[in-house]
PDB file of N, CA, C and O in Angstrom:
ATOM      1  N   MET A   1    -107.442  39.981 -45.045  1.00  0.00           N
ATOM      2  CA  MET A   1    -106.574  40.704 -44.159  1.00  0.00           C
ATOM      3  C   MET A   1    -106.348  42.096 -44.732  1.00  0.00           C
ATOM      4  O   MET A   1    -106.090  42.245 -45.926  1.00  0.00           O
ATOM      5  N   SER A   2    -106.443  43.095 -43.897  1.00  0.00           N
ATOM      6  CA  SER A   2    -106.287  44.467 -44.372  1.00  0.00           C
ATOM      7  C   SER A   2    -104.812  44.827 -44.537  1.00  0.00           C
ATOM      8  O   SER A   2    -103.927  44.165 -43.996  1.00  0.00           O
ATOM      9  N   ALA A   3    -104.579  45.875 -45.287  1.00  0.00           N
ATOM     10  CA  ALA A   3    -103.204  46.337 -45.528  1.00  0.00           C
ATOM     11  C   ALA A   3    -102.633  46.923 -44.243  1.00  0.00           C
ATOM     12  O   ALA A   3    -103.372  47.495 -43.441  1.00  0.00           O
ATOM     13  N   PRO A   4    -101.327  46.785 -44.039  1.00  0.00           N
ATOM     14  CA  PRO A   4    -100.728  47.348 -42.828  1.00  0.00           C
ATOM     15  C   PRO A   4    -100.820  48.870 -42.843  1.00  0.00           C
ATOM     16  O   PRO A   4    -100.779  49.500 -43.899  1.00  0.00           O
ATOM     17  N   ILE A   5    -100.942  49.437 -41.668  1.00  0.00           N
ATOM     18  CA  ILE A   5    -101.027  50.885 -41.528  1.00  0.00           C
ATOM     19  C   ILE A   5     -99.612  51.445 -41.481  1.00  0.00           C
ATOM     20  O   ILE A   5     -98.789  51.003 -40.679  1.00  0.00           O
ATOM     21  N   ARG A   6     -99.332  52.418 -42.340  1.00  0.00           N
ATOM     22  CA  ARG A   6     -98.017  53.059 -42.354  1.00  0.00           C
ATOM     23  C   ARG A   6     -98.031  54.236 -41.405  1.00  0.00           C
ATOM     24  O   ARG A   6     -98.853  55.142 -41.542  1.00  0.00           O
ATOM     25  N   ILE A   7     -97.134  54.226 -40.453  1.00  0.00           N
ATOM     26  CA  ILE A   7     -97.003  55.331 -39.520  1.00  0.00           C
ATOM     27  C   ILE A   7     -95.918  56.254 -40.059  1.00  0.00           C
ATOM     28  O   ILE A   7     -94.810  55.796 -40.336  1.00  0.00           O
ATOM     29  N   PRO A   8     -96.211  57.545 -40.214  1.00  0.00           N
ATOM     30  CA  PRO A   8     -95.203  58.446 -40.751  1.00  0.00           C
ATOM     31  C   PRO A   8     -94.009  58.579 -39.805  1.00  0.00           C
ATOM     32  O   PRO A   8     -94.161  58.615 -38.584  1.00  0.00           O
ATOM     33  N   VAL A   9     -92.834  58.649 -40.394  1.00  0.00           N
ATOM     34  CA  VAL A   9     -91.600  58.780 -39.627  1.00  0.00           C
ATOM     35  C   VAL A   9     -91.289  60.264 -39.488  1.00  0.00           C
ATOM     36  O   VAL A   9     -91.317  60.989 -40.482  1.00  0.00           O
ATOM     37  N   PRO A  10     -90.989  60.740 -38.263  1.00  0.00           N
ATOM     38  CA  PRO A  10     -90.619  62.148 -38.110  1.00  0.00           C
ATOM     39  C   PRO A  10     -89.391  62.489 -38.953  1.00  0.00           C
ATOM     40  O   PRO A  10     -88.552  61.628 -39.220  1.00  0.00           O
ATOM     41  N   ALA A  11     -89.297  63.737 -39.363  1.00  0.00           N
ATOM     42  CA  ALA A  11     -88.204  64.171 -40.238  1.00  0.00           C
ATOM     43  C   ALA A  11     -86.843  63.948 -39.592  1.00  0.00           C
ATOM     44  O   ALA A  11     -85.891  63.568 -40.274  1.00  0.00           O
ATOM     45  N   ALA A  12     -86.737  64.179 -38.287  1.00  0.00           N
ATOM     46  CA  ALA A  12     -85.449  64.010 -37.606  1.00  0.00           C
ATOM     47  C   ALA A  12     -84.998  62.553 -37.641  1.00  0.00           C
ATOM     48  O   ALA A  12     -83.805  62.280 -37.781  1.00  0.00           O
ATOM     49  N   VAL A  13     -85.922  61.626 -37.516  1.00  0.00           N
ATOM     50  CA  VAL A  13     -85.580  60.204 -37.573  1.00  0.00           C
ATOM     51  C   VAL A  13     -85.141  59.829 -38.984  1.00  0.00           C
ATOM     52  O   VAL A  13     -84.195  59.060 -39.156  1.00  0.00           O
ATOM     53  N   GLY A  14     -85.816  60.362 -39.982  1.00  0.00           N
ATOM     54  CA  GLY A  14     -85.423  60.103 -41.365  1.00  0.00           C
ATOM     55  C   GLY A  14     -84.036  60.628 -41.682  1.00  0.00           C
ATOM     56  O   GLY A  14     -83.261  59.964 -42.370  1.00  0.00           O
ATOM     57  N   VAL A  15     -83.716  61.817 -41.184  1.00  0.00           N
ATOM     58  CA  VAL A  15     -82.380  62.387 -41.397  1.00  0.00           C
ATOM     59  C   VAL A  15     -81.332  61.543 -40.688  1.00  0.00           C
ATOM     60  O   VAL A  15     -80.267  61.284 -41.249  1.00  0.00           O
ATOM     61  N   PHE A  16     -81.618  61.109 -39.456  1.00  0.00           N
ATOM     62  CA  PHE A  16     -80.678  60.269 -38.712  1.00  0.00           C
ATOM     63  C   PHE A  16     -80.421  58.964 -39.463  1.00  0.00           C
ATOM     64  O   PHE A  16     -79.274  58.537 -39.593  1.00  0.00           O
ATOM     65  N   ASN A  17     -81.475  58.338 -39.952  1.00  0.00           N
ATOM     66  CA  ASN A  17     -81.314  57.086 -40.699  1.00  0.00           C
ATOM     67  C   ASN A  17     -80.525  57.298 -41.983  1.00  0.00           C
ATOM     68  O   ASN A  17     -79.713  56.453 -42.357  1.00  0.00           O
ATOM     69  N   ALA A  18     -80.756  58.415 -42.659  1.00  0.00           N
ATOM     70  CA  ALA A  18     -80.030  58.698 -43.899  1.00  0.00           C
ATOM     71  C   ALA A  18     -78.552  58.955 -43.629  1.00  0.00           C
ATOM     72  O   ALA A  18     -77.696  58.579 -44.430  1.00  0.00           O
ATOM     73  N   MET A  19     -78.252  59.598 -42.498  1.00  0.00           N
ATOM     74  CA  MET A  19     -76.851  59.900 -42.174  1.00  0.00           C
ATOM     75  C   MET A  19     -76.085  58.660 -41.748  1.00  0.00           C
ATOM     76  O   MET A  19     -74.901  58.530 -42.058  1.00  0.00           O
ATOM     77  N   HIS A  20     -76.738  57.751 -41.046  1.00  0.00           N
ATOM     78  CA  HIS A  20     -76.044  56.609 -40.461  1.00  0.00           C
ATOM     79  C   HIS A  20     -76.339  55.282 -41.154  1.00  0.00           C
ATOM     80  O   HIS A  20     -75.787  54.253 -40.765  1.00  0.00           O
ATOM     81  N   GLY A  21     -77.176  55.284 -42.147  1.00  0.00           N
ATOM     82  CA  GLY A  21     -77.516  54.040 -42.831  1.00  0.00           C
ATOM     83  C   GLY A  21     -76.666  53.828 -44.069  1.00  0.00           C
ATOM     84  O   GLY A  21     -75.930  54.716 -44.499  1.00  0.00           O
ATOM     85  N   ALA A  22     -76.780  52.649 -44.627  1.00  0.00           N
ATOM     86  CA  ALA A  22     -76.058  52.329 -45.856  1.00  0.00           C
ATOM     87  C   ALA A  22     -76.685  53.090 -47.030  1.00  0.00           C
ATOM     88  O   ALA A  22     -77.899  53.286 -47.075  1.00  0.00           O
ATOM     89  N   GLN A  23     -75.854  53.510 -47.967  1.00  0.00           N
ATOM     90  CA  GLN A  23     -76.317  54.333 -49.084  1.00  0.00           C
ATOM     91  C   GLN A  23     -77.344  53.594 -49.948  1.00  0.00           C
ATOM     92  O   GLN A  23     -78.323  54.194 -50.393  1.00  0.00           O
ATOM     93  N   HIS A  24     -77.126  52.294 -50.188  1.00  0.00           N
ATOM     94  CA  HIS A  24     -78.075  51.565 -51.038  1.00  0.00           C
ATOM     95  C   HIS A  24     -79.435  51.420 -50.363  1.00  0.00           C
ATOM     96  O   HIS A  24     -80.455  51.323 -51.046  1.00  0.00           O
ATOM     97  N   VAL A  25     -79.462  51.403 -49.032  1.00  0.00           N
ATOM     98  CA  VAL A  25     -80.733  51.317 -48.313  1.00  0.00           C
ATOM     99  C   VAL A  25     -81.478  52.646 -48.414  1.00  0.00           C
ATOM    100  O   VAL A  25     -82.692  52.669 -48.613  1.00  0.00           O
ATOM    101  N   VAL A  26     -80.747  53.748 -48.275  1.00  0.00           N
ATOM    102  CA  VAL A  26     -81.367  55.070 -48.394  1.00  0.00           C
ATOM    103  C   VAL A  26     -81.946  55.251 -49.798  1.00  0.00           C
ATOM    104  O   VAL A  26     -83.066  55.737 -49.952  1.00  0.00           O
ATOM    105  N   GLU A  27     -81.183  54.859 -50.815  1.00  0.00           N
ATOM    106  CA  GLU A  27     -81.672  54.971 -52.194  1.00  0.00           C
ATOM    107  C   GLU A  27     -82.891  54.083 -52.429  1.00  0.00           C
ATOM    108  O   GLU A  27     -83.831  54.491 -53.111  1.00  0.00           O
ATOM    109  N   ALA A  28     -82.883  52.877 -51.870  1.00  0.00           N
ATOM    110  CA  ALA A  28     -84.024  51.972 -52.028  1.00  0.00           C
ATOM    111  C   ALA A  28     -85.263  52.534 -51.328  1.00  0.00           C
ATOM    112  O   ALA A  28     -86.376  52.410 -51.837  1.00  0.00           O
ATOM    113  N   THR A  29     -85.069  53.147 -50.169  1.00  0.00           N
ATOM    114  CA  THR A  29     -86.192  53.745 -49.448  1.00  0.00           C
ATOM    115  C   THR A  29     -86.817  54.873 -50.262  1.00  0.00           C
ATOM    116  O   THR A  29     -88.040  54.966 -50.372  1.00  0.00           O
ATOM    117  N   LEU A  30     -85.968  55.729 -50.833  1.00  0.00           N
ATOM    118  CA  LEU A  30     -86.484  56.825 -51.655  1.00  0.00           C
ATOM    119  C   LEU A  30     -87.189  56.298 -52.903  1.00  0.00           C
ATOM    120  O   LEU A  30     -88.240  56.810 -53.289  1.00  0.00           O
ATOM    121  N   LEU A  31     -86.612  55.280 -53.532  1.00  0.00           N
ATOM    122  CA  LEU A  31     -87.219  54.696 -54.729  1.00  0.00           C
ATOM    123  C   LEU A  31     -88.577  54.073 -54.403  1.00  0.00           C
ATOM    124  O   LEU A  31     -89.525  54.201 -55.177  1.00  0.00           O
ATOM    125  N   LYS A  32     -88.664  53.405 -53.267  1.00  0.00           N
ATOM    126  CA  LYS A  32     -89.930  52.777 -52.880  1.00  0.00           C
ATOM    127  C   LYS A  32     -90.995  53.832 -52.576  1.00  0.00           C
ATOM    128  O   LYS A  32     -92.155  53.674 -52.959  1.00  0.00           O
ATOM    129  N   ASP A  33     -90.601  54.912 -51.886  1.00  0.00           N
ATOM    130  CA  ASP A  33     -91.558  55.984 -51.605  1.00  0.00           C
ATOM    131  C   ASP A  33     -92.054  56.638 -52.892  1.00  0.00           C
ATOM    132  O   ASP A  33     -93.245  56.921 -53.031  1.00  0.00           O
ATOM    133  N   ASP A  34     -91.140  56.877 -53.830  1.00  0.00           N
ATOM    134  CA  ASP A  34     -91.539  57.464 -55.112  1.00  0.00           C
ATOM    135  C   ASP A  34     -92.486  56.536 -55.868  1.00  0.00           C
ATOM    136  O   ASP A  34     -93.467  56.989 -56.458  1.00  0.00           O
ATOM    137  N   ALA A  35     -92.192  55.241 -55.850  1.00  0.00           N
ATOM    138  CA  ALA A  35     -93.043  54.280 -56.551  1.00  0.00           C
ATOM    139  C   ALA A  35     -94.428  54.209 -55.909  1.00  0.00           C
ATOM    140  O   ALA A  35     -95.435  54.134 -56.613  1.00  0.00           O
ATOM    141  N   GLU A  36     -94.483  54.234 -54.574  1.00  0.00           N
ATOM    142  CA  GLU A  36     -95.786  54.198 -53.902  1.00  0.00           C
ATOM    143  C   GLU A  36     -96.600  55.442 -54.228  1.00  0.00           C
ATOM    144  O   GLU A  36     -97.811  55.356 -54.435  1.00  0.00           O
ATOM    145  N   ARG A  37     -95.950  56.587 -54.273  1.00  0.00           N
ATOM    146  CA  ARG A  37     -96.646  57.826 -54.616  1.00  0.00           C
ATOM    147  C   ARG A  37     -97.189  57.755 -56.057  1.00  0.00           C
ATOM    148  O   ARG A  37     -98.308  58.191 -56.325  1.00  0.00           O
ATOM    149  N   GLU A  38     -96.400  57.211 -56.958  1.00  0.00           N
ATOM    150  CA  GLU A  38     -96.828  57.081 -58.356  1.00  0.00           C
ATOM    151  C   GLU A  38     -97.984  56.080 -58.487  1.00  0.00           C
ATOM    152  O   GLU A  38     -98.900  56.293 -59.281  1.00  0.00           O
ATOM    153  N   LEU A  39     -97.944  55.005 -57.719  1.00  0.00           N
ATOM    154  CA  LEU A  39     -98.997  53.988 -57.809  1.00  0.00           C
ATOM    155  C   LEU A  39    -100.317  54.478 -57.222  1.00  0.00           C
ATOM    156  O   LEU A  39    -101.375  53.959 -57.579  1.00  0.00           O
ATOM    157  N   ARG A  40    -100.276  55.469 -56.330  1.00  0.00           N
ATOM    158  CA  ARG A  40    -101.498  55.998 -55.734  1.00  0.00           C
ATOM    159  C   ARG A  40    -102.199  57.014 -56.633  1.00  0.00           C
ATOM    160  O   ARG A  40    -103.331  57.414 -56.362  1.00  0.00           O
ATOM    161  N   ARG A  41    -101.523  57.430 -57.703  1.00  0.00           N
ATOM    162  CA  ARG A  41    -102.165  58.381 -58.617  1.00  0.00           C
ATOM    163  C   ARG A  41    -103.428  57.765 -59.202  1.00  0.00           C
ATOM    164  O   ARG A  41    -103.513  56.552 -59.395  1.00  0.00           O
ATOM    165  N   PHE A  42    -104.390  58.606 -59.475  1.00  0.00           N
ATOM    166  CA  PHE A  42    -105.645  58.110 -60.035  1.00  0.00           C
ATOM    167  C   PHE A  42    -105.401  57.532 -61.423  1.00  0.00           C
ATOM    168  O   PHE A  42    -104.758  58.150 -62.270  1.00  0.00           O
ATOM    169  N   ARG A  43    -105.921  56.354 -61.628  1.00  0.00           N
ATOM    170  CA  ARG A  43    -105.864  55.709 -62.940  1.00  0.00           C
ATOM    171  C   ARG A  43    -107.284  55.368 -63.346  1.00  0.00           C
ATOM    172  O   ARG A  43    -108.055  54.822 -62.557  1.00  0.00           O
ATOM    173  N   GLY A  44    -107.617  55.690 -64.562  1.00  0.00           N
ATOM    174  CA  GLY A  44    -108.943  55.381 -65.067  1.00  0.00           C
ATOM    175  C   GLY A  44    -109.126  53.890 -65.260  1.00  0.00           C
ATOM    176  O   GLY A  44    -108.163  53.127 -65.183  1.00  0.00           O
ATOM    177  N   PRO A  45    -110.357  53.473 -65.511  1.00  0.00           N
ATOM    178  CA  PRO A  45    -110.609  52.039 -65.677  1.00  0.00           C
ATOM    179  C   PRO A  45    -109.935  51.458 -66.918  1.00  0.00           C
ATOM    180  O   PRO A  45    -109.574  50.281 -66.930  1.00  0.00           O
ATOM    181  N   LEU A  46    -109.763  52.260 -67.947  1.00  0.00           N
ATOM    182  CA  LEU A  46    -109.128  51.785 -69.176  1.00  0.00           C
ATOM    183  C   LEU A  46    -107.814  52.534 -69.372  1.00  0.00           C
ATOM    184  O   LEU A  46    -107.806  53.705 -69.753  1.00  0.00           O
ATOM    185  N   LEU A  47    -106.723  51.859 -69.112  1.00  0.00           N
ATOM    186  CA  LEU A  47    -105.416  52.481 -69.272  1.00  0.00           C
ATOM    187  C   LEU A  47    -104.926  52.296 -70.701  1.00  0.00           C
ATOM    188  O   LEU A  47    -105.166  51.263 -71.326  1.00  0.00           O
ATOM    189  N   SER A  48    -104.245  53.299 -71.202  1.00  0.00           N
ATOM    190  CA  SER A  48    -103.642  53.148 -72.522  1.00  0.00           C
ATOM    191  C   SER A  48    -102.444  52.205 -72.413  1.00  0.00           C
ATOM    192  O   SER A  48    -102.009  51.869 -71.312  1.00  0.00           O
ATOM    193  N   VAL A  49    -101.928  51.790 -73.534  1.00  0.00           N
ATOM    194  CA  VAL A  49    -100.782  50.879 -73.551  1.00  0.00           C
ATOM    195  C   VAL A  49     -99.581  51.540 -72.885  1.00  0.00           C
ATOM    196  O   VAL A  49     -98.835  50.883 -72.159  1.00  0.00           O
ATOM    197  N   GLU A  50     -99.389  52.842 -73.128  1.00  0.00           N
ATOM    198  CA  GLU A  50     -98.271  53.556 -72.522  1.00  0.00           C
ATOM    199  C   GLU A  50     -98.419  53.624 -71.005  1.00  0.00           C
ATOM    200  O   GLU A  50     -97.448  53.438 -70.273  1.00  0.00           O
ATOM    201  N   ASP A  51     -99.652  53.895 -70.532  1.00  0.00           N
ATOM    202  CA  ASP A  51     -99.888  53.957 -69.090  1.00  0.00           C
ATOM    203  C   ASP A  51     -99.675  52.595 -68.432  1.00  0.00           C
ATOM    204  O   ASP A  51     -99.132  52.518 -67.330  1.00  0.00           O
ATOM    205  N   GLN A  52    -100.096  51.531 -69.096  1.00  0.00           N
ATOM    206  CA  GLN A  52     -99.878  50.190 -68.551  1.00  0.00           C
ATOM    207  C   GLN A  52     -98.389  49.890 -68.449  1.00  0.00           C
ATOM    208  O   GLN A  52     -97.938  49.312 -67.460  1.00  0.00           O
ATOM    209  N   GLY A  53     -97.627  50.278 -69.461  1.00  0.00           N
ATOM    210  CA  GLY A  53     -96.181  50.081 -69.425  1.00  0.00           C
ATOM    211  C   GLY A  53     -95.530  50.884 -68.320  1.00  0.00           C
ATOM    212  O   GLY A  53     -94.633  50.392 -67.637  1.00  0.00           O
ATOM    213  N   ASP A  54     -95.984  52.143 -68.136  1.00  0.00           N
ATOM    214  CA  ASP A  54     -95.447  52.971 -67.055  1.00  0.00           C
ATOM    215  C   ASP A  54     -95.754  52.356 -65.699  1.00  0.00           C
ATOM    216  O   ASP A  54     -94.902  52.337 -64.811  1.00  0.00           O
ATOM    217  N   ARG A  55     -96.979  51.851 -65.539  1.00  0.00           N
ATOM    218  CA  ARG A  55     -97.363  51.244 -64.259  1.00  0.00           C
ATOM    219  C   ARG A  55     -96.542  49.986 -63.982  1.00  0.00           C
ATOM    220  O   ARG A  55     -96.136  49.750 -62.844  1.00  0.00           O
ATOM    221  N   GLU A  56     -96.296  49.186 -65.004  1.00  0.00           N
ATOM    222  CA  GLU A  56     -95.476  47.985 -64.814  1.00  0.00           C
ATOM    223  C   GLU A  56     -94.037  48.347 -64.454  1.00  0.00           C
ATOM    224  O   GLU A  56     -93.407  47.658 -63.651  1.00  0.00           O
ATOM    225  N   THR A  57     -93.515  49.419 -65.042  1.00  0.00           N
ATOM    226  CA  THR A  57     -92.165  49.875 -64.704  1.00  0.00           C
ATOM    227  C   THR A  57     -92.098  50.329 -63.254  1.00  0.00           C
ATOM    228  O   THR A  57     -91.144  50.012 -62.543  1.00  0.00           O
ATOM    229  N   VAL A  58     -93.113  51.071 -62.813  1.00  0.00           N
ATOM    230  CA  VAL A  58     -93.151  51.542 -61.425  1.00  0.00           C
ATOM    231  C   VAL A  58     -93.283  50.358 -60.472  1.00  0.00           C
ATOM    232  O   VAL A  58     -92.638  50.334 -59.424  1.00  0.00           O
ATOM    233  N   LEU A  59     -94.113  49.373 -60.824  1.00  0.00           N
ATOM    234  CA  LEU A  59     -94.239  48.180 -59.983  1.00  0.00           C
ATOM    235  C   LEU A  59     -92.912  47.427 -59.885  1.00  0.00           C
ATOM    236  O   LEU A  59     -92.563  46.921 -58.818  1.00  0.00           O
ATOM    237  N   ALA A  60     -92.179  47.350 -60.987  1.00  0.00           N
ATOM    238  CA  ALA A  60     -90.870  46.690 -60.963  1.00  0.00           C
ATOM    239  C   ALA A  60     -89.900  47.450 -60.067  1.00  0.00           C
ATOM    240  O   ALA A  60     -89.129  46.836 -59.330  1.00  0.00           O
ATOM    241  N   ASP A  61     -89.931  48.791 -60.125  1.00  0.00           N
ATOM    242  CA  ASP A  61     -89.076  49.596 -59.242  1.00  0.00           C
ATOM    243  C   ASP A  61     -89.434  49.360 -57.781  1.00  0.00           C
ATOM    244  O   ASP A  61     -88.557  49.229 -56.928  1.00  0.00           O
ATOM    245  N   TRP A  62     -90.753  49.306 -57.500  1.00  0.00           N
ATOM    246  CA  TRP A  62     -91.196  49.090 -56.123  1.00  0.00           C
ATOM    247  C   TRP A  62     -90.721  47.732 -55.611  1.00  0.00           C
ATOM    248  O   TRP A  62     -90.223  47.629 -54.490  1.00  0.00           O
ATOM    249  N   HIS A  63     -90.874  46.699 -56.426  1.00  0.00           N
ATOM    250  CA  HIS A  63     -90.461  45.353 -56.008  1.00  0.00           C
ATOM    251  C   HIS A  63     -88.948  45.263 -55.830  1.00  0.00           C
ATOM    252  O   HIS A  63     -88.470  44.595 -54.914  1.00  0.00           O
ATOM    253  N   ARG A  64     -88.194  45.930 -56.699  1.00  0.00           N
ATOM    254  CA  ARG A  64     -86.738  45.927 -56.579  1.00  0.00           C
ATOM    255  C   ARG A  64     -86.312  46.601 -55.266  1.00  0.00           C
ATOM    256  O   ARG A  64     -85.447  46.084 -54.558  1.00  0.00           O
ATOM    257  N   ALA A  65     -86.913  47.745 -54.944  1.00  0.00           N
ATOM    258  CA  ALA A  65     -86.587  48.448 -53.706  1.00  0.00           C
ATOM    259  C   ALA A  65     -87.016  47.634 -52.491  1.00  0.00           C
ATOM    260  O   ALA A  65     -86.302  47.583 -51.489  1.00  0.00           O
ATOM    261  N   ASP A  66     -88.186  46.998 -52.579  1.00  0.00           N
ATOM    262  CA  ASP A  66     -88.668  46.178 -51.469  1.00  0.00           C
ATOM    263  C   ASP A  66     -87.736  45.000 -51.212  1.00  0.00           C
ATOM    264  O   ASP A  66     -87.507  44.628 -50.062  1.00  0.00           O
ATOM    265  N   LYS A  67     -87.202  44.420 -52.265  1.00  0.00           N
ATOM    266  CA  LYS A  67     -86.275  43.297 -52.128  1.00  0.00           C
ATOM    267  C   LYS A  67     -84.990  43.739 -51.427  1.00  0.00           C
ATOM    268  O   LYS A  67     -84.467  43.020 -50.576  1.00  0.00           O
ATOM    269  N   VAL A  68     -84.485  44.918 -51.783  1.00  0.00           N
ATOM    270  CA  VAL A  68     -83.278  45.447 -51.130  1.00  0.00           C
ATOM    271  C   VAL A  68     -83.544  45.697 -49.653  1.00  0.00           C
ATOM    272  O   VAL A  68     -82.727  45.342 -48.803  1.00  0.00           O
ATOM    273  N   LEU A  69     -84.684  46.308 -49.345  1.00  0.00           N
ATOM    274  CA  LEU A  69     -84.997  46.620 -47.947  1.00  0.00           C
ATOM    275  C   LEU A  69     -85.251  45.360 -47.125  1.00  0.00           C
ATOM    276  O   LEU A  69     -84.898  45.313 -45.947  1.00  0.00           O
ATOM    277  N   ALA A  70     -85.856  44.347 -47.725  1.00  0.00           N
ATOM    278  CA  ALA A  70     -86.128  43.107 -46.998  1.00  0.00           C
ATOM    279  C   ALA A  70     -84.852  42.331 -46.713  1.00  0.00           C
ATOM    280  O   ALA A  70     -84.785  41.592 -45.730  1.00  0.00           O
ATOM    281  N   ALA A  71     -83.841  42.489 -47.556  1.00  0.00           N
ATOM    282  CA  ALA A  71     -82.598  41.735 -47.392  1.00  0.00           C
ATOM    283  C   ALA A  71     -81.581  42.453 -46.518  1.00  0.00           C
ATOM    284  O   ALA A  71     -80.490  41.929 -46.292  1.00  0.00           O
ATOM    285  N   THR A  72     -81.910  43.637 -46.023  1.00  0.00           N
ATOM    286  CA  THR A  72     -80.948  44.441 -45.281  1.00  0.00           C
ATOM    287  C   THR A  72     -81.400  44.592 -43.840  1.00  0.00           C
ATOM    288  O   THR A  72     -82.551  44.937 -43.570  1.00  0.00           O
ATOM    289  N   ALA A  73     -80.486  44.331 -42.919  1.00  0.00           N
ATOM    290  CA  ALA A  73     -80.768  44.565 -41.507  1.00  0.00           C
ATOM    291  C   ALA A  73     -80.743  46.070 -41.258  1.00  0.00           C
ATOM    292  O   ALA A  73     -79.836  46.761 -41.721  1.00  0.00           O
ATOM    293  N   LEU A  74     -81.720  46.571 -40.538  1.00  0.00           N
ATOM    294  CA  LEU A  74     -81.801  48.009 -40.292  1.00  0.00           C
ATOM    295  C   LEU A  74     -80.988  48.375 -39.057  1.00  0.00           C
ATOM    296  O   LEU A  74     -81.525  48.547 -37.963  1.00  0.00           O
ATOM    297  N   ARG A  75     -79.698  48.487 -39.259  1.00  0.00           N
ATOM    298  CA  ARG A  75     -78.820  48.945 -38.187  1.00  0.00           C
ATOM    299  C   ARG A  75     -77.818  49.911 -38.785  1.00  0.00           C
ATOM    300  O   ARG A  75     -77.467  49.793 -39.959  1.00  0.00           O
ATOM    301  N   PRO A  76     -77.352  50.867 -37.991  1.00  0.00           N
ATOM    302  CA  PRO A  76     -76.415  51.864 -38.517  1.00  0.00           C
ATOM    303  C   PRO A  76     -75.111  51.224 -38.983  1.00  0.00           C
ATOM    304  O   PRO A  76     -74.684  50.200 -38.448  1.00  0.00           O
ATOM    305  N   THR A  77     -74.484  51.840 -39.988  1.00  0.00           N
ATOM    306  CA  THR A  77     -73.213  51.333 -40.497  1.00  0.00           C
ATOM    307  C   THR A  77     -72.044  51.815 -39.661  1.00  0.00           C
ATOM    308  O   THR A  77     -70.946  51.267 -39.759  1.00  0.00           O
ATOM    309  N   GLN A  78     -72.260  52.828 -38.842  1.00  0.00           N
ATOM    310  CA  GLN A  78     -71.202  53.330 -37.973  1.00  0.00           C
ATOM    311  C   GLN A  78     -71.763  53.494 -36.565  1.00  0.00           C
ATOM    312  O   GLN A  78     -72.976  53.576 -36.370  1.00  0.00           O
ATOM    313  N   ALA A  79     -70.863  53.541 -35.588  1.00  0.00           N
ATOM    314  CA  ALA A  79     -71.288  53.684 -34.198  1.00  0.00           C
ATOM    315  C   ALA A  79     -71.963  55.037 -34.004  1.00  0.00           C
ATOM    316  O   ALA A  79     -71.490  56.053 -34.513  1.00  0.00           O
ATOM    317  N   THR A  80     -73.068  55.044 -33.269  1.00  0.00           N
ATOM    318  CA  THR A  80     -73.817  56.280 -33.063  1.00  0.00           C
ATOM    319  C   THR A  80     -73.600  56.870 -31.686  1.00  0.00           C
ATOM    320  O   THR A  80     -73.972  58.019 -31.445  1.00  0.00           O
ATOM    321  N   GLY A  81     -73.010  56.119 -30.784  1.00  0.00           N
ATOM    322  CA  GLY A  81     -72.797  56.613 -29.435  1.00  0.00           C
ATOM    323  C   GLY A  81     -74.011  56.436 -28.546  1.00  0.00           C
ATOM    324  O   GLY A  81     -73.984  56.830 -27.379  1.00  0.00           O
ATOM    325  N   VAL A  82     -75.068  55.855 -29.071  1.00  0.00           N
ATOM    326  CA  VAL A  82     -76.288  55.632 -28.300  1.00  0.00           C
ATOM    327  C   VAL A  82     -76.311  54.177 -27.869  1.00  0.00           C
ATOM    328  O   VAL A  82     -76.240  53.272 -28.701  1.00  0.00           O
ATOM    329  N   LEU A  83     -76.409  53.956 -26.576  1.00  0.00           N
ATOM    330  CA  LEU A  83     -76.471  52.592 -26.055  1.00  0.00           C
ATOM    331  C   LEU A  83     -77.902  52.284 -25.674  1.00  0.00           C
ATOM    332  O   LEU A  83     -78.565  53.093 -25.025  1.00  0.00           O
ATOM    333  N   SER A  84     -78.377  51.130 -26.070  1.00  0.00           N
ATOM    334  CA  SER A  84     -79.754  50.778 -25.726  1.00  0.00           C
ATOM    335  C   SER A  84     -79.778  49.575 -24.826  1.00  0.00           C
ATOM    336  O   SER A  84     -80.852  49.125 -24.426  1.00  0.00           O
TER     337      SER A  84
END
């Protein structure tokens, strides 16, 4: 099975979510994005011990952020005035 395709979120939607979402969710989203960016960096076939430790730390950060996001319902914490 192939990896899911990530569709980029427009900047206005990201700002809206940051303004109306829970603070720990916003922080987890930023942490996960940073970890994904770090994991996509080119790594040679033979990593040094320090690089392996850094990669494991980044993977732990990614998993921690993913756990927070998976356990949180994505709904605003305050009323937005938009009825659907």
